[in-house]
ROKOLLUM-255966 format. One record per residue: residue number from 1; x, y, z of N, C-alpha, C in turn. Coordinates in nm, 4 decimals, decimal comma. Layout:
<atoms>
ATOM   num        nxx        nyy        nzz       caxx       cayy       cazz        cxx        cyy        czz
ATOM   NUM          X          Y          Z          X          Y          Z          X          Y          Z
...
</atoms>
This chain:
<atoms>
ATOM   num        nxx        nyy        nzz       caxx       cayy       cazz        cxx        cyy        czz
ATOM     1    -1,7926     1,4303    -0,1617    -1,9316     1,4087    -0,1432    -1,9350     1,3010    -0,0231
ATOM     2    -1,8740     1,1816    -0,0238    -1,8903     1,1013     0,0768    -1,8448     1,1592     0,2197
ATOM     3    -1,7551     1,2447     0,2291    -1,7163     1,3097     0,3635    -1,8270     1,3813     0,4022
ATOM     4    -1,9176     1,4475     0,3243    -2,0245     1,5139     0,3673    -2,1579     1,4367     0,3997
ATOM     5    -2,1628     1,2959     0,3379    -2,2585     1,2144     0,3447    -2,2182     1,0760     0,3639
ATOM     6    -2,1766     1,0444     0,4902    -2,0995     0,9180     0,4994    -2,1865     0,7855     0,4956
ATOM     7    -2,3289     0,8049     0,4510    -2,4072     0,6864     0,4284    -2,3746     0,6498     0,2690
ATOM     8    -2,2868     0,7374     0,1882    -2,2599     0,6910     0,0728    -2,1564     0,5927     0,0791
ATOM     9    -2,0928     0,5587     0,1958    -1,9860     0,4819     0,2284    -2,0498     0,3327     0,2391
ATOM    10    -2,1654     0,3184     0,2550    -2,2317     0,1999     0,2981    -2,3613     0,1707     0,2197
ATOM    11    -2,3444     0,1246     0,0966    -2,4692     0,1230     0,0112    -2,5513     0,0083     0,0660
ATOM    12    -2,6875     0,0349     0,0789    -2,7631    -0,0810     0,1466    -2,8269    -0,1807     0,0407
ATOM    13    -2,8643    -0,1221    -0,0670    -2,8956    -0,2356    -0,1657    -2,7970    -0,2400    -0,2955
ATOM    14    -2,7953    -0,3535    -0,3435    -2,6951    -0,3644    -0,4677    -2,7269    -0,2875    -0,5722
ATOM    15    -2,8490    -0,2304    -0,5838    -2,8863    -0,1393    -0,6961    -2,8102     0,0042    -0,6718
ATOM    16    -2,7646     0,0273    -0,5614    -2,6841     0,1583    -0,5251    -2,5503     0,1341    -0,5576
ATOM    17    -2,5046     0,0102    -0,5854    -2,3579    -0,0034    -0,6466    -2,3588     0,0577    -0,7797
ATOM    18    -2,4656     0,0563    -0,8537    -2,4374     0,0937    -0,9782    -2,3999     0,2597    -0,9826
ATOM    19    -2,4850     0,3476    -0,8727    -2,4708     0,4848    -0,8674    -2,3191     0,4971    -0,8126
ATOM    20    -2,2687     0,4110    -0,7350    -2,1310     0,4142    -0,6586    -2,0328     0,3843    -0,7827
ATOM    21    -2,0710     0,2982    -0,8688    -1,9740     0,2728    -0,9844    -1,9508     0,3987    -1,0622
ATOM    22    -2,0577     0,4693    -1,1098    -2,0659     0,5774    -1,1845    -1,9725     0,6974    -1,1190
ATOM    23    -1,9883     0,7168    -0,9736    -1,9212     0,8150    -0,9118    -1,7798     0,7810    -0,9053
ATOM    24    -1,7505     0,6497    -0,8750    -1,5960     0,6073    -0,8712    -1,5242     0,6178    -1,0051
ATOM    25    -1,6027     0,5742    -1,1098    -1,5344     0,5664    -1,2315    -1,5280     0,7389    -1,2587
ATOM    26    -1,5975     0,8232    -1,2614    -1,5622     0,9505    -1,2665    -1,4405     1,0178    -1,1952
ATOM    27    -1,4553     0,9671    -1,0532    -1,3284     1,0223    -0,9962    -1,2020     0,9649    -1,0371
ATOM    28    -1,1969     0,8294    -1,0843    -1,0752     0,7652    -1,1333    -1,0404     0,8365    -1,2795
ATOM    29    -1,1316     0,9012    -1,3342    -1,0954     0,9572    -1,4734    -1,0018     1,0839    -1,4603
ATOM    30    -0,9979     1,1308    -1,3380    -0,9076     1,2531    -1,3360    -0,7975     1,2433    -1,2224
ATOM    31    -0,6586     1,2667    -1,2526    -0,5531     1,2535    -1,1581    -0,5698     1,3093    -1,0291
ATOM    32    -0,6382     1,4319    -1,0286    -0,6615     1,5003    -0,9021    -0,7535     1,4545    -0,8070
ATOM    33    -0,8483     1,3514    -0,8609    -0,9470     1,3041    -0,7935    -0,9166     1,1528    -0,7646
ATOM    34    -0,8149     1,0933    -0,8093    -0,7979     0,9296    -0,7863    -0,7825     0,9058    -0,6514
ATOM    35    -0,7201     0,9969    -0,5788    -0,7032     0,9608    -0,4262    -0,8215     0,9584    -0,3663
ATOM    36    -0,9268     1,0437    -0,3945    -1,0681     1,0243    -0,3290    -1,1224     0,9136    -0,3638
ATOM    37    -1,1248     0,8594    -0,4831    -1,1737     0,7180    -0,5355    -1,1068     0,6166    -0,4538
ATOM    38    -0,9865     0,6205    -0,4472    -0,9070     0,5069    -0,3365    -0,9690     0,5436    -0,1789
ATOM    39    -0,9791     0,6327    -0,1337    -1,0355     0,6572     0,0106    -1,1763     0,6132    -0,0071
ATOM    40    -1,2532     0,6356    -0,0768    -1,4024     0,6053    -0,0822    -1,4052     0,4500    -0,0941
ATOM    41    -1,3526     0,3805    -0,1915    -1,3265     0,2514    -0,2188    -1,2824     0,1819    -0,0833
ATOM    42    -1,1879     0,2071    -0,0229    -1,1168     0,1588     0,0967    -1,2353     0,1586     0,2055
ATOM    43    -1,2818     0,2727     0,2292    -1,3855     0,2669     0,3325    -1,4981     0,2150     0,3048
ATOM    44    -1,5651     0,2137     0,1845    -1,6769     0,1101     0,1607    -1,6399    -0,0288     0,1756
ATOM    45    -1,5131    -0,0788     0,1395    -1,4960    -0,2155     0,1561    -1,4807    -0,2502     0,3202
ATOM    46    -1,4159    -0,1771     0,3896    -1,4117    -0,1823     0,5287    -1,5468    -0,1925     0,5952
ATOM    47    -1,6349    -0,0994     0,5594    -1,7690    -0,1079     0,6044    -1,8332    -0,2267     0,5751
ATOM    48    -1,8424    -0,2652     0,4609    -1,8999    -0,3807     0,4121    -1,8522    -0,5097     0,4835
ATOM    49    -1,7112    -0,5158     0,4934    -1,6740    -0,6352     0,5633    -1,7257    -0,6323     0,7227
ATOM    50    -1,7275    -0,5160     0,7935    -1,7706    -0,5091     0,9267    -1,9073    -0,5469     0,9383
ATOM    51    -2,0037    -0,4898     0,8470    -2,1525    -0,5114     0,8571    -2,1775    -0,6529     0,8088
ATOM    52    -2,0882    -0,7124     0,7219    -2,1371    -0,8484     0,6910    -2,0766    -0,9586     0,7938
ATOM    53    -1,9659    -0,9270     0,8570    -1,9279    -1,0275     0,9618    -2,0073    -0,9992     1,0991
ATOM    54    -2,0591    -0,9037     1,1443    -2,1456    -0,8729     1,2528    -2,2808    -0,9002     1,2145
ATOM    55    -2,3149    -0,9284     1,0976    -2,4842    -0,9462     1,0657    -2,5400    -0,8151     1,0925
ATOM    56    -2,4827    -0,7004     1,0583    -2,5495    -0,5695     1,0562    -2,6254    -0,5534     0,9147
ATOM    57    -2,6435    -0,4256     0,8898    -2,7142    -0,3841     0,7769    -2,6171    -0,3777     0,6539
ATOM    58    -2,5715    -0,4973     0,6143    -2,4914    -0,5260     0,4832    -2,5737    -0,5121     0,3674
ATOM    59    -2,5030    -0,4654     0,2646    -2,5885    -0,4476     0,1401    -2,6622    -0,5889     0,0892
ATOM    60    -2,7647    -0,5799     0,0322    -2,8331    -0,6958    -0,0289    -2,8923    -0,6735    -0,1446
ATOM    61    -2,9127    -0,7809    -0,2095    -2,9612    -0,7837    -0,3656    -3,1206    -0,7582    -0,3467
ATOM    62    -3,1658    -0,7807    -0,2442    -3,3370    -0,7526    -0,2401    -3,3597    -0,5980    -0,2581
ATOM    63    -3,4275    -0,5681    -0,3436    -3,4883    -0,4310    -0,3678    -3,6162    -0,3908    -0,2922
ATOM    64    -3,6730    -0,4923    -0,2263    -3,8101    -0,4699    -0,1754    -3,8119    -0,3799    -0,0516
ATOM    65    -3,8711    -0,2585    -0,0601    -3,8498    -0,1660     0,0671    -3,8953    -0,2276     0,1901
ATOM    66    -4,0195    -0,3318     0,1948    -4,0702    -0,3894     0,3051    -3,9620    -0,4938     0,3687
ATOM    67    -3,8853    -0,5621     0,2617    -3,7807    -0,6437     0,3119    -3,6575    -0,5783     0,3674
ATOM    68    -3,6244    -0,4595     0,3175    -3,5141    -0,3945     0,3606    -3,5207    -0,3324     0,4929
ATOM    69    -3,6441    -0,3014     0,5303    -3,6616    -0,2441     0,6677    -3,6322    -0,3584     0,7799
ATOM    70    -3,6434    -0,4764     0,7356    -3,6237    -0,5943     0,8351    -3,4869    -0,6529     0,8026
ATOM    71    -3,4064    -0,6217     0,7042    -3,2956    -0,6771     0,6710    -3,1680    -0,6221     0,7671
ATOM    72    -3,0984    -0,7220     0,8034    -3,1082    -0,8816     0,8038    -3,2196    -0,9348     0,8881
ATOM    73    -3,2969    -1,0367     0,8061    -3,4152    -1,0833     0,9083    -3,3753    -1,2055     0,9883
ATOM    74    -3,2533    -1,2614     0,9698    -3,1849    -1,3584     1,0664    -3,0366    -1,3597     1,0639
ATOM    75    -2,9770    -1,4179     1,1468    -2,8104    -1,4196     1,1425    -2,7491    -1,5532     1,0849
ATOM    76    -2,8379    -1,6207     1,0029    -2,7710    -1,7434     0,9558    -2,6780    -1,7214     0,8373
ATOM    77    -2,5768    -1,7970     0,8140    -2,4877    -1,7919     0,7024    -2,5634    -1,8213     0,5808
ATOM    78    -2,6687    -1,9089     0,5742    -2,7592    -1,9425     0,4512    -2,8267    -1,7975     0,4213
ATOM    79    -2,8777    -1,7423     0,4997    -2,9512    -1,6015     0,4705    -2,8617    -1,5139     0,4167
ATOM    80    -2,7240    -1,4871     0,4584    -2,6346    -1,3994     0,4180    -2,6035    -1,4329     0,2830
ATOM    81    -2,5820    -1,5653     0,2509    -2,5443    -1,6158     0,1196    -2,6352    -1,5602     0,0115
ATOM    82    -2,7665    -1,6107     0,0702    -2,8840    -1,5627    -0,0206    -2,9015    -1,4126    -0,0499
ATOM    83    -2,8696    -1,3392     0,0575    -2,9051    -1,1963     0,0622    -2,7858    -1,1063    -0,0254
ATOM    84    -2,6795    -1,1894    -0,0652    -2,5599    -1,1250    -0,1260    -2,5366    -1,2036    -0,2604
ATOM    85    -2,6039    -1,3063    -0,2774    -2,5485    -1,3936    -0,4062    -2,5843    -1,3044    -0,5279
ATOM    86    -2,4880    -1,2955    -0,6179    -2,4989    -1,2304    -0,7316    -2,4805    -1,0708    -0,7087
ATOM    87    -2,4282    -1,0343    -0,6043    -2,4166    -0,8954    -0,5973    -2,2878    -0,8590    -0,6638
ATOM    88    -2,2975    -0,7302    -0,7249    -2,2027    -0,6594    -0,7990    -2,1049    -0,5656    -0,7039
ATOM    89    -2,1371    -0,5534    -0,5899    -2,0712    -0,4412    -0,5096    -1,9224    -0,4860    -0,5045
ATOM    90    -1,8905    -0,6193    -0,4526    -1,7357    -0,6451    -0,4331    -1,6673    -0,6514    -0,5533
ATOM    91    -1,7210    -0,7127    -0,6785    -1,6384    -0,7253    -0,7997    -1,6116    -0,5740    -0,8400
ATOM    92    -1,7145    -0,4787    -0,8109    -1,7043    -0,3408    -0,8547    -1,5937    -0,2789    -0,7701
ATOM    93    -1,5854    -0,2930    -0,6501    -1,4900    -0,2329    -0,5749    -1,3388    -0,3028    -0,5994
ATOM    94    -1,3481    -0,4214    -0,6168    -1,2162    -0,4933    -0,6656    -1,1729    -0,4440    -0,7955
ATOM    95    -1,2601    -0,4156    -0,8945    -1,2176    -0,3463    -1,0109    -1,1597    -0,2120    -0,9940
ATOM    96    -1,2359    -0,1177    -0,9198    -1,1845     0,0089    -0,8849    -1,0427     0,0078    -0,8201
ATOM    97    -1,0274    -0,1092    -0,7112    -0,8950    -0,1114    -0,6532    -0,7859    -0,1491    -0,7518
ATOM    98    -0,8281    -0,2184    -0,8449    -0,7199    -0,2805    -0,9525    -0,7006    -0,1522    -1,0307
ATOM    99    -0,7913    -0,0810    -1,0812    -0,7736     0,0235    -1,1810    -0,6796     0,1302    -1,1064
ATOM   100    -0,6932     0,1565    -0,9839    -0,5903     0,2291    -0,8985    -0,4593     0,1816    -0,8555
ATOM   101    -0,4461     0,0581    -0,8982    -0,3206     0,0023    -0,8492    -0,3081    -0,0451    -0,7018
ATOM   102    -0,4348    -0,0692    -0,6415    -0,4219    -0,1063    -0,5045    -0,4168    -0,2587    -0,4928
ATOM   103    -0,3415    -0,3185    -0,5067    -0,3184    -0,4627    -0,5191    -0,3506    -0,5271    -0,3772
ATOM   104    -0,3231    -0,4610    -0,2581    -0,3587    -0,4895    -0,1304    -0,5106    -0,5045    -0,1210
ATOM   105    -0,5788    -0,4029    -0,1639    -0,7263    -0,4047    -0,1482    -0,7842    -0,5074    -0,2326
ATOM   106    -0,7368    -0,5261    -0,3403    -0,7754    -0,6514    -0,4458    -0,7496    -0,7832    -0,3627
ATOM   107    -0,6484    -0,7773    -0,3223    -0,6145    -0,9284    -0,2463    -0,6959    -0,9424    -0,1255
ATOM   108    -0,7269    -0,8412    -0,0447    -0,8237    -0,8368     0,0728    -0,9576    -0,8835     0,0213
ATOM   109    -1,0096    -0,8402    -0,0587    -1,1521    -0,8585    -0,1371    -1,1523    -1,0027    -0,1720
ATOM   110    -1,0535    -1,0507    -0,2432    -1,0355    -1,1789    -0,2866    -1,0552    -1,2813    -0,1843
ATOM   111    -0,9620    -1,2437    -0,0783    -0,9478    -1,3423     0,0399    -1,0942    -1,3455     0,1304
ATOM   112    -1,1537    -1,2161     0,1186    -1,2907    -1,2258     0,1837    -1,3957    -1,3035     0,1170
</atoms>
C-alpha cells in the first residue's frame, strides 16, 4: 500500500495517525506482513524526523484545512512545539516498533 502511495509514509495531520495505526496493527497481526509493518514504521519515523528538523511539512495536531495549507506558518521552536503537542504519532510508531521487537527504533524515537 505505502509502496504504491508514498504519501502514506508521511501523515500530514495527527488524525491520519489513527488510520496509520489501524493499518499497522493489521499488518502486525500476520507473520507474513510484519516485515512490511516494520518497513512502513521505519520510513515514517525517518520522514517525520527529517520534516521536523528542517521545518518542512511535519504532521500537526491542527485539523483546520486553512491552517494546514500554510503549515508550518513559521520556523520557530515554539510553533513546532505547539503544532505537535499531544500528538499520538510518535508514541504510536514507538508502540509498533516495540511490538515488532525493534529496540533500536524505539530508542531512536525516545532520544528524539
